[in-house]
Phi, psi and omega in degrees: 000157175207167180276136177258142177193167175223143179236136179206167175257137184242158170273181187296335181274356182087018173272136180295129181252320183205139181203199186298321181300300178298331176298309178301313179301315179295323177300320180291321180293319174299316181294313189265345177072018187209131175293315180301312180296319179295324181293316179296315180299327177268004174065044184229145180288155182299318181298320177297318181298316180292328177296315181300316184291316182294319175301314181293317177303313181296313181297321183274337182073031178222155171277127180271326189230146166257124184243144171240118187267132176056222182088178181300318179277359180086007177085195181164178177215146177230153176287140175282168179297320178298324177293319179300317184293317178304308184298322180293316178294316180294323180295317176296317176301311181297316179295322177294319174299319180298315179298317181292317179294321179294323181292318178293318181297316181294325176291328181274322182252000000 
């Protein structure tokens, strides 16, 4: 047995702003250099991916991606420095939560 949980960041009204889904999506965009390829790998439509990115950008007030549209190489996308910092902080937060929950679970059960 193990503890099950999900971790995300909310605004003051309790609305989700950022969590594991957007985190994984951004990781794939960074890895693949493409929003479209990341969308396909997550079995998500490009339009849904863009809605997630735009919504997250609006709620956080930061730009997540630098995009290059079209061109000879077909364009691409890279994470902004602000996005990389967000992901690093979220990753540390998630990992600390995991360690704490596992510790509490082991102490309790």
